[in-house]
ZAFITI-645625 format. One record per residue (C-alpha): x, y, z. Coordinates in steps of 0.5 Angstrom, whole numbers, plus 500, padded with zeros to 3 digits. Example, Ala and Ser with C-alpha at 12.3 -4.5 7.8 and 13.67 -1.06 7.14 Angstrom:
BEGIN
525491516527498514
***
This chain:
BEGIN
772240555778240559783241553786246549784249542788252537786257531791259525788264520791265514786269510788276507785282511787287516790284522785287527779284523782277523784277530777279532774274528778269531776271538769271536770264534774262540768265544763260541767254543767257550760258550759250548764248553759252558753248555756241555761240560759234565763238570760244570754244575751250571751247564745245561747237561748237568741240569738235564742229568739232575732231572733224569727220571723226573721230568723233561728239560727245555733246551734252546734250538742249538742244543736241540740240533745237537741232540737230534744229530747225536740220535742220528749218529747213534742209529747210523753207527748201530748204537756204538756212538752213544752220548748216554754213557755218563753213569758208566764213565763214573762207575769205571773211574773216569769222573774221579773215584769209581762207583759201586761194582754194580753196572748202572743203567746207560744208553740212548734208549733212555733218551726222549727228544721232543722236537715240538716242545724243544725238550729232552727227557732222560727217563731213567734216574741213573742215566747220565748224558756225556758229550765227550765224544762229540763236544769238541767237534760240534764246537769247532763246527760252530766256531768255523761257521762264525769265522766264515761269516766274518770273512775268513777264507783260510784257517785251521782250528783244532781241539785237543789235537784229536779233532781239526777242521780246515777252512779252505787251504793253506796260503800257497793253495795246498791242503792243510797237512796233519798227522793221524798219529805220532807214529813215524809211519802214520799217514798224513792227512790232507784237509781242504774244507773238511774235518778230521777226528781221531779216537784212541784208548790211550791218553786217559786211563782209569786206575785199572789202566783201561782206556776211556772209550766205552763200548755201549754193547758191553759197558766196558772199555773198548778193546781192539783197534789202536786208533780210529779216524774219520774225515768228512766236512763236519767236525762233529760227524767226524768225531762221532764216526772216529769213536764208532770206528774204534769201538767197532774195529772195522769200517761198517757197511752203514758208513757213507762212502763220502766219509774217509776212514782210517784204522790202526789195527792191533797188528800195527797195520793202517786200513783205509776206507771211503771213496776219498781215502786215497786223496785224504790219507797219504804216506809221508811226513810233516811237522804237524800232527793230530
***
């Protein structure tokens, strides 16, 4: 996934057991990297892309669950969360040298998921899947599930300082605290058995200085909000919604009230939404940041 993952386990128990649990959780992340990497020729994503426009590719149940979830989030966000933008990422220069000036086909309308056959078919030869907007969150959810099965009750796991998930609370019983941004006035996020993801156009730019988050409605890098973030139990869902919020620049009516949202507007203001937002996002400062 081209990023660093860090895990802090604060549970009681023998050190060797906790270390073994942590290593197993990180192995889960490596496994999902191997499946979802757009750069690994042996990944299932590359296999699906190689057969775009030709035939369906059978996948295992875990991969099928991810595809079904992505299809659901695409619908819930009104199409602004889209995992079929790989051809655009290449054309705009986010996969090395930029492609031709002509815009390639893209979008999840070209994706067919067959649950009965456990197969996926990309129906247009130009379309490429890219899980960059959700891979970290999905892997973190799976890793945390393993940690909990192994008895870990208090932990914090993050990937690339953009997605984090808390298991339980800190050893002192207080929520885990992270920052939504390095800005001095950025709200502090309080996490207990929940996840946070943030998306921003900065960080990875192409030669034209454009951000890497694409608006599927226009086929161009998004403009508007400086940061979009979402907090909810699932790290993968928070990943999907943080991307959607950045693209939309506002909280949509389709967003469930249980999902707390945060936006840093072009005017430099922080906008919060969702029933739990006052408890999740608070003013203050902390040494940790996401």
